[in-house]
C-alpha positions as CSV (number, residue, x, y, z in Angstrom):
1,M,89.9,102.8,73.0
2,T,85.9,103.1,71.8
3,P,83.3,101.4,73.3
4,E,82.5,99.4,70.8
5,T,85.9,98.0,70.7
6,T,85.7,97.0,74.3
7,I,82.7,94.2,73.8
8,T,84.7,93.0,70.9
9,L,87.3,92.2,72.6
10,L,86.2,90.9,76.2
11,P,85.6,88.0,75.1
12,T,89.1,87.6,74.6
13,F,90.7,89.2,77.5
14,A,87.7,86.3,79.1
15,V,90.4,83.7,77.8
16,L,93.2,85.6,78.9
17,D,91.9,85.9,82.7
18,H,90.9,82.3,82.2
19,G,94.0,80.9,81.6
20,Y,96.0,82.9,83.5
21,L,94.0,82.3,86.4
22,Q,94.8,78.6,85.2
23,L,98.5,79.1,85.2
24,V,98.5,80.2,88.9
25,E,96.2,77.8,90.5
26,S,98.6,74.9,89.0
27,W,102.3,75.9,89.7
28,G,101.2,77.5,92.9
29,S,102.3,80.5,94.7
30,D,105.6,81.4,93.8
31,R,105.5,85.2,92.8
32,R,108.3,84.9,90.3
33,I,105.8,82.2,88.3
34,I,102.7,84.7,89.5
35,E,104.9,87.5,87.6
36,A,105.8,85.7,84.3
37,A,102.2,84.4,84.2
38,R,100.9,87.9,84.0
39,I,103.5,88.6,80.2
40,H,100.3,86.7,78.3
41,L,97.3,89.8,79.3
42,P,96.7,93.0,77.7
43,V,98.6,94.8,80.4
44,G,102.0,92.8,79.9
45,R,102.1,93.8,76.1
46,Y,102.9,97.5,76.6
47,T,103.7,100.0,79.9
48,R,105.0,103.8,79.4
49,M,106.5,104.4,83.0
50,R,107.4,108.1,84.2
51,A,109.6,108.6,87.7
52,S,111.4,111.3,89.3
53,A,113.7,110.8,92.6
54,N,116.6,112.5,93.7
55,L,120.3,110.5,92.9
56,R,120.5,108.7,96.2
57,N,116.6,107.1,95.9
58,W,118.2,105.6,92.5
59,L,120.9,104.3,93.4
60,G,119.2,102.8,96.0
61,F,116.9,101.2,92.9
62,L,119.6,100.1,91.4
63,T,121.2,98.2,94.7
64,L,117.8,96.4,94.5
65,R,116.9,96.5,91.1
66,T,120.3,95.3,89.7
67,D,120.0,92.2,91.9
68,P,120.0,88.7,90.2
69,A,117.3,87.8,92.3
70,A,115.1,90.7,90.4
71,Q,112.9,90.1,87.5
72,W,114.7,90.4,84.0
73,E,112.6,93.0,82.6
74,I,113.7,94.9,85.8
75,R,116.9,94.5,85.4
76,Q,116.6,96.0,82.1
77,F,115.3,99.2,82.9
78,A,117.8,99.5,85.8
79,H,121.4,99.5,83.4
80,A,119.1,101.7,81.6
81,V,119.1,103.7,84.6
82,A,122.5,103.3,85.5
83,A,124.0,104.0,82.1
84,V,122.0,108.0,82.0
85,I,123.7,108.7,85.8
86,E,127.6,106.8,85.1
87,Q,126.4,109.7,82.0
88,L,125.2,112.7,84.0
89,F,127.1,111.7,87.1
90,P,130.1,109.9,86.2
91,R,132.5,110.6,89.4
92,T,129.0,109.6,91.7
93,Y,128.6,106.2,90.1
94,E,132.2,105.5,89.9
95,L,132.1,105.4,93.6
96,Y,128.9,103.7,93.5
97,I,130.3,100.4,91.9
98,S,133.4,100.6,93.9
99,G,131.3,100.2,97.0
100,G,132.7,103.9,98.0
101,E,135.6,102.5,98.6
Protein backbone atom coordinates (compact mmCIF):
# COMPACT_ATOMS: atom_id res chain seq x y z
CA MET A 1 0.00 0.00 0.00
CA THR A 2 1.40 3.36 -0.95
CA PRO A 3 1.40 6.36 1.40
CA GLU A 4 -1.11 8.06 -0.90
CA THR A 5 -3.49 5.10 -0.69
CA THR A 6 -3.14 5.04 3.08
CA ILE A 7 -4.02 8.73 3.33
CA THR A 8 -7.05 8.16 1.08
CA LEU A 9 -8.29 5.28 3.23
CA LEU A 10 -7.76 6.91 6.64
CA PRO A 11 -11.30 8.40 6.82
CA THR A 12 -12.80 4.98 6.01
CA PHE A 13 -10.65 3.31 8.67
CA ALA A 14 -11.75 5.95 11.18
CA VAL A 15 -15.43 5.24 10.44
CA LEU A 16 -14.88 1.48 10.82
CA ASP A 17 -12.96 1.96 14.06
CA HIS A 18 -15.68 4.25 15.45
CA GLY A 19 -18.37 1.69 14.53
CA TYR A 20 -16.37 -1.07 16.22
CA LEU A 21 -16.01 0.96 19.41
CA GLN A 22 -19.75 1.73 19.41
CA LEU A 23 -20.57 -1.98 19.11
CA VAL A 24 -18.21 -2.87 21.95
CA GLU A 25 -19.63 -0.15 24.19
CA SER A 26 -23.24 -1.05 23.50
CA TRP A 27 -22.85 -4.84 23.72
CA GLY A 28 -20.72 -5.00 26.85
CA SER A 29 -17.56 -6.87 27.68
CA ASP A 30 -18.47 -10.35 26.42
CA ARG A 31 -15.29 -11.52 24.64
CA ARG A 32 -17.25 -13.39 21.96
CA ILE A 33 -19.23 -10.28 21.05
CA ILE A 34 -16.07 -8.18 20.88
CA GLU A 35 -14.46 -10.75 18.58
CA ALA A 36 -17.54 -10.83 16.36
CA ALA A 37 -17.57 -7.03 16.13
CA ARG A 38 -13.98 -7.07 14.83
CA ILE A 39 -15.04 -8.82 11.62
CA HIS A 40 -15.86 -5.48 10.03
CA LEU A 41 -12.41 -4.07 10.63
CA PRO A 42 -10.00 -4.25 7.65
CA VAL A 43 -7.74 -6.79 9.37
CA GLY A 44 -10.72 -9.17 9.57
CA ARG A 45 -10.87 -9.46 5.78
CA TYR A 46 -7.76 -11.56 5.17
CA THR A 47 -5.26 -13.29 7.41
CA ARG A 48 -2.18 -15.28 6.53
CA MET A 49 -0.61 -17.53 9.12
CA ARG A 50 2.37 -19.84 9.41
CA ALA A 51 2.78 -22.20 12.33
CA SER A 52 4.92 -25.12 13.37
CA ALA A 53 4.68 -27.51 16.28
CA ASN A 54 5.27 -31.12 17.13
CA LEU A 55 2.49 -33.70 16.86
CA ARG A 56 1.71 -33.56 20.57
CA ASN A 57 1.16 -29.80 20.38
CA TRP A 58 -1.07 -30.14 17.31
CA LEU A 59 -3.23 -32.68 19.14
CA GLY A 60 -3.47 -30.26 22.07
CA PHE A 61 -4.50 -27.55 19.61
CA LEU A 62 -7.23 -29.85 18.27
CA THR A 63 -8.49 -30.57 21.77
CA LEU A 64 -8.91 -26.87 22.51
CA ARG A 65 -9.98 -25.57 19.12
CA THR A 66 -12.49 -28.22 18.05
CA ASP A 67 -14.48 -27.58 21.21
CA PRO A 68 -17.96 -26.17 20.49
CA ALA A 69 -17.12 -23.16 22.68
CA ALA A 70 -14.28 -22.15 20.34
CA GLN A 71 -14.91 -19.50 17.69
CA TRP A 72 -16.39 -20.84 14.46
CA GLU A 73 -13.43 -19.66 12.36
CA ILE A 74 -10.80 -21.36 14.51
CA ARG A 75 -12.89 -24.55 14.60
CA GLN A 76 -12.83 -24.60 10.79
CA PHE A 77 -9.05 -24.24 10.84
CA ALA A 78 -8.80 -26.98 13.48
CA HIS A 79 -10.84 -29.35 11.31
CA ALA A 80 -8.46 -28.68 8.41
CA VAL A 81 -5.49 -29.43 10.69
CA ALA A 82 -7.23 -32.61 11.84
CA ALA A 83 -7.61 -33.75 8.22
CA VAL A 84 -3.86 -33.28 7.63
CA ILE A 85 -2.98 -35.14 10.83
CA GLU A 86 -5.37 -37.95 9.94
CA GLN A 87 -3.70 -38.30 6.53
CA LEU A 88 -0.10 -38.15 7.79
CA PHE A 89 -0.51 -40.01 11.09
CA PRO A 90 -3.57 -42.27 10.73
CA ARG A 91 -2.89 -44.52 13.74
CA THR A 92 -2.15 -41.58 16.05
CA TYR A 93 -5.28 -39.77 14.87
CA GLU A 94 -7.36 -42.91 15.41
CA LEU A 95 -6.06 -43.17 18.98
CA TYR A 96 -6.68 -39.46 19.53
CA ILE A 97 -10.30 -39.73 18.36
CA SER A 98 -10.94 -42.83 20.45
CA GLY A 99 -9.54 -41.15 23.55
CA GLY A 100 -6.47 -43.39 23.61
CA GLU A 101 -8.45 -46.57 24.23
